[in-house]
C-alpha positions in Angstrom: 0.0 0.0 0.0 1.2 3.5 -0.9 1.4 6.2 1.7 -0.6 9.3 0.5 0.5 11.5 3.4 4.2 11.1 2.6 5.9 14.3 1.6 7.0 14.7 -2.0 10.7 15.0 -2.4 10.9 16.6 -5.8 13.5 19.4 -6.0 12.4 21.0 -9.3 11.6 24.7 -9.1 12.2 28.0 -10.9 15.8 28.6 -11.9 17.6 31.4 -10.1 17.9 33.4 -13.3 14.1 33.4 -13.9 13.5 34.2 -10.2 15.7 37.2 -10.4 14.1 38.4 -13.6 10.6 38.0 -12.0 11.6 40.0 -8.9 13.1 42.8 -11.0 9.9 43.0 -13.2 7.6 43.1 -10.1 9.7 45.8 -8.6 9.6 47.9 -11.7 5.8 47.5 -12.0 5.3 48.5 -8.3 7.5 51.5 -8.8 5.6 52.6 -11.8 2.2 52.2 -10.0 3.5 54.2 -7.1 4.8 57.0 -9.4 1.5 57.3 -11.1 -0.4 57.4 -7.8 1.9 60.1 -6.4 2.0 62.4 -9.5 -1.3 61.6 -11.0 -2.1 60.2 -14.4 -2.6 63.5 -16.1 0.6 65.1 -14.7 0.5 68.4 -13.0 -2.7 70.4 -13.5 -2.9 74.0 -14.6 -2.4 76.5 -11.8 -4.0 79.9 -11.6 -1.4 82.5 -10.9 -2.4 84.8 -8.0 -2.8 88.5 -8.6 -2.0 90.8 -5.7 -3.4 94.3 -5.5 -3.2 97.3 -3.2 -6.3 99.4 -2.3 -6.6 103.1 -2.3 -9.6 105.3 -1.9 -10.9 108.6 -3.3 -14.1 110.4 -2.4 -16.2 108.5 -5.0 -14.4 105.1 -5.6 -12.2 102.3 -4.3 -9.2 101.7 -6.5 -7.3 98.3 -6.6 -3.9 98.5 -8.3 -2.2 95.3 -9.4 1.2 95.1 -7.6 2.2 91.5 -8.6 1.3 88.5 -10.6 2.5 85.1 -9.5 3.6 82.1 -11.5 4.5 82.9 -15.1 3.4 86.5 -14.5 1.1 86.6 -17.5 -2.7 86.4 -17.4 -4.6 87.0 -20.7 -7.4 89.5 -20.3 -9.7 87.3 -22.3 -9.2 84.5 -19.8 -10.5 86.4 -16.9 -14.2 86.5 -15.8 -15.4 89.1 -13.3 -17.6 88.5 -10.4 -18.8 91.5 -8.3 -20.9 91.2 -5.2 -22.2 93.8 -2.8 -21.8 93.7 1.0 -24.8 91.4 1.4 -23.5 88.9 -1.1 -25.9 89.8 -3.9 -24.4 89.7 -7.4 -24.0 93.1 -9.0 -22.1 91.6 -11.9 -22.0 87.9 -12.9 -19.3 85.9 -14.6 -21.5 84.6 -17.4 -19.5 85.2 -20.6 -18.1 88.4 -19.2 -14.4 89.0 -19.5 -12.4 92.1 -18.8 -12.4 93.2 -22.4 -14.6 93.0 -25.4 -13.2 92.1 -28.9 -9.8 93.2 -30.0 -8.2 95.7 -29.6 -9.2 95.0 -26.0 -11.6 97.8 -25.3 -13.1 97.9 -21.8 -16.3 95.8 -21.4 -19.2 98.3 -21.2 -21.2 96.0 -18.9 -18.7 96.5 -16.2 -19.1 100.3 -16.2 -22.9 99.9 -15.7 -22.1 97.8 -12.6 -19.8 100.4 -11.1 -16.6 98.7 -12.1 -13.9 100.2 -14.3 -10.8 98.5 -15.5 -7.8 100.4 -16.8 -4.7 98.9 -18.3 -1.4 100.5 -17.4 0.1 99.4 -20.6 -2.8 100.6 -22.8 -5.7 98.9 -24.3 -3.6 97.1 -26.9 -2.0 95.0 -24.2 -3.4 91.5 -24.2 -2.3 90.7 -20.6 -3.1 92.0 -17.1 0.0 93.7 -15.9 1.4 95.4 -12.8 -0.1 98.8 -12.6 -3.5 97.9 -14.0 -6.4 99.2 -11.9 -9.9 98.1 -11.0 -12.1 100.9 -9.7 -15.3 100.3 -7.8 -17.9 103.1 -7.4 -18.6 103.6 -3.7 -22.3 104.2 -4.3 -22.8 100.8 -6.0 -20.0 98.9 -4.1 -20.0 99.9 -0.4 -17.7 98.5 2.3 -17.9 94.7 2.3 -18.3 94.3 -1.5 -16.0 91.8 -3.2 -14.5 91.7 -6.7 -13.3 88.3 -7.7 -11.2 87.6 -10.8 -11.9 84.0 -12.0 -10.4 81.9 -14.8 -12.8 81.4 -17.8 -12.1 77.7 -17.6 -11.0 75.7 -14.6 -11.2 76.3 -10.9 -9.7 78.6 -8.4 -9.4 82.4 -8.6 -6.8 84.9 -9.7 -7.8 87.4 -7.0 -10.5 88.1 -4.4 -10.4 91.9 -3.7 -12.6 92.9 -0.7 -13.6 96.5 0.0 -12.7 97.2 3.7 -13.1 100.5 5.5 
């Protein structure tokens, strides 16, 4: 009678060369998966460069002057939507298809003036980009203390700047 419970004594297995190749392949695959998880499949996303501005005041308006632009330092005027809210959070000006400028040669958008907002380019209206020295003026009657002016990218998330009228 043959013993079924007896241990097999075969010594055949994977050769050391094949085992080394398999271990290297598994390590490479794991490293690639970890790399994709850390950096993301699509690579780095687009970033919205921050726009910093200083605020001054006259008797009739608040004036925000662009003092710096982060990142690459260039923001196309046609890529910026404007959102203006009064102190209670009600929209005075919405972002729907409203950019800083109308068609070339980049004349100021007339809808902004009716909402109490004026944009002036320091480099002139032929400049395609927002630049240091550009100004955003808010009429005090329409935009009292607590009003906010937000500059948003036309596509994507985030914001270039949130300018709040403080006393």
